[in-house]
N, C-alpha and C positions, 0 to 999 in steps of 0.2 A: 591494247584492249580499251573498250569504251568505259568499262567499270573497273577502276583501279582499286588497289588494296585500301587506299585511304579515302575511297569514295564514301559520301554520306549513306549510300545504299548499303555499304558494307559495314557501316558504323552504327546501324540502327540498334537501339537498345531495347531491352525487354519491358521498358515502361510503356511501350505502345501496347494496345490490346492485341490479344492473340490473332484475331481476325485481320487486323491491320497489318501485323507482321507477316501473316501468310500471304496477303496480297503483294506486299512489297518484296518479299522473297520471291514470289512468282514472277514479278516484273523484273527483278535482277536476273533470275535464271533465263528468262526469255531473251533479254538484251544480250547477256553474255553468250548464249547459244548462237544467236543471230550474228554477233560480232565475230566469233570464232569461225563459224561457217563461212562468212564473207572473206575472211583472211585466207582460209584454205581454198576457196573458190578462185580467188585471184591468183594464188600460187599454182593452182591446177591449170588455169588458162594461160598463164604468162608464157610458157615455153612454146605455145602454138603461134608460129609466125610464118611468113612467106618462105623463110629459109628452109623449112622442112615440109613444104606442101606436098612434095612428091613422096614423102616417107609414109609408110603405113600408119594410119591413125590409131593410137593406142585405145583399145575399147575401154579399158578400165579408167582412162582419163575422162572419157565421156561420162561413164558411170559415176565417177567421183564428182564431176561438175554438176550433174543433175541432182545427185544426192544432197550436196550442200545447198544448191539453189532452192530445193523444196524444203530443206530444213529451215532456211531463212523464212520462207513463206509461212510455214507451220508455227515458227516461233513468234513471228509478228502477229499472226492471227490470234495466238494465245495472249500476247501483250495487249491487243485491242480489246479482248474480252475482259481482261483484268482491269484495264483503264475504265471501261464502260461501267463496271459493276463495283468498283472499289468503294470501301466504306468512307474514305476521306473525300467528302462531297466537294470541298473547296478545290482539290486537285482534279477530281473527275470532271468537274463542270468548268474548269478554267478554259480560257480562249485557246491556249496553246494545245491542251489536250484535245479539245473539240476539233481544232484544225488538223491535228495529226490523224485523228479517226476519219475525218473527211477525206484527207489526202491519201490515206492508205486503204480506202474502201475497196479498191480493186483486188486487194490481197484476198479478201473473202471470196469474191467471185472467181478468182483464178484457182484458189484451193479447191473449190467445190467441183471444178471440172474433173480433176484427176482423182479426188477422193471418192467420187461416185462414177468412176469410169464405166463400170459395167452397165449402168443405167443411162449413161450419156454418150455411149459409143457413136450413135448416129449423129449426134450434135458435133462431136469431135471430127468425124469424117466430113461432115458438111462444111466445116470451117477449115478444112485442109490442115489439120493439126495432127499430132501423134499421141501415142499412149503416155509419153513422158513430157509432152509439150515441146517447145522449140527454144533453144537458148542462143542468144546473139550477143555480140559485144564488139568493141572497138579497141585496137591496140595502137598506142600513140608513141612515136619516137621523136622527141623534141629536137634532137641534134640535126636530123635531116628533114624536119617539118613534114613528117610522113605519118599517115594514119591508115590502118587497114581494118575493114569491117569483116567479121566472121559470123558464121551461123552453124549450129549443130542441129540436124534433124535426125533424132535417134530412131532405130528400129528398121523395119523392112523398107527398102527403097521403093517409093512410089512416086507418081507425078504430083508433086506438091508445089504450090507457089508460096515462097517464104519471103518475108521482108527483112532486108539487111538494115542494120542500125545506121542512120545517117548522122554523122558527127557535126554537120554544118551548123554553125551558131552555138555549139555546146562548148563549155569549158572542160578542157582535157588536161589530165595529169600524165606523167610518164607511166607507161605500162598499160594495164587493162582498165578500160573505162566503159561506162554505159552498159553494164551487163543487164540484159533484158530477158525475162522468162515469159513465154507466151503459151497459152493453152486455149483452144477454141477461139473465141473473139476477144478474149481478155489478155492483157499483158501488164507486167509490172517491171519498171526499171529498178532492178535490185540495188544498183549503185546509189541512185537518188533516195531509195527507201532507207538505206543505212544512214544516210545523212539526216533524214527526218527522225530516225530513232535517236541519233546523237542530240538533236534539238530537244526532243521530249525528255531525254535523260537529264540534260542540263536543267530543264524546268523542274523536274521531280527533285533533283538534288538541291536546287535553290529553295524549293518548298520545304524540304526536310531540314535544311540548315536553319531556316527561319523558325522551325518548331523548337529549336534549342534542346535537343534530346540528349545531349552529352551527359554521360554519368559514368565516371571512372569506375565505380563499384558494380555496375551492371554487367551482365553477360552479353557479349556481342552476338548478334544473330547472324552475321555473315561469315562465320568461321568455317563452314563446310566440314564438319567433323568426320574423321575417318577412324573406324574401329576395326581391329584385327583380332582374330582368335586363332591360336595355334593348337593343332591337334597332333597327338603322338599315338601311333598305332603299335600295340604290342602283340604278343602271341595269342592273347585271349581276345 
């Protein structure tokens, strides 16, 4: 996970103003959600190889892949909004934050396509897309120096032209790489996006560490409290 238990984002103390805490909590939640969704997405796509190309494609596997892909897009869009409007101006206006916002700008455009699908149906059709978008990725096996490009086009089968991911010139690791979600004319390389999230997270944690907020007597804000209430039902 990107945000560990000893992360500065989880060690925030109540000495920060309530509004600052709210923004940092929102940032942590967005990053943790995107991180978890990406791990699940890779696990969902990993079993799909040429070895089972003739087997029936599990429909729920496609549903799960698109679910987590769009969860990442929504989480990053929320993260972008928090970074743009956060009360910590030094962090909001830093070069690393501005670069992240610029490099993730396609996230907003991509999200708007499916969030307003009813109003943008003609646009989606004109761009040979689908209601859920198009998901593509590359699987790499270092042992035999072999890479395979895949694409899922969900929904009713129609004559669409889809672009496969070309791994030429890209750095690849074992397993699933270069996961790309497309809708309309917009596309986002989710794998590269997660790396950019990690970069901005390191910047935020360095910033928080420099603020020297450690206070052993203060209540930690990253505790994620769980409360339970037990009910007993009697004759009355």
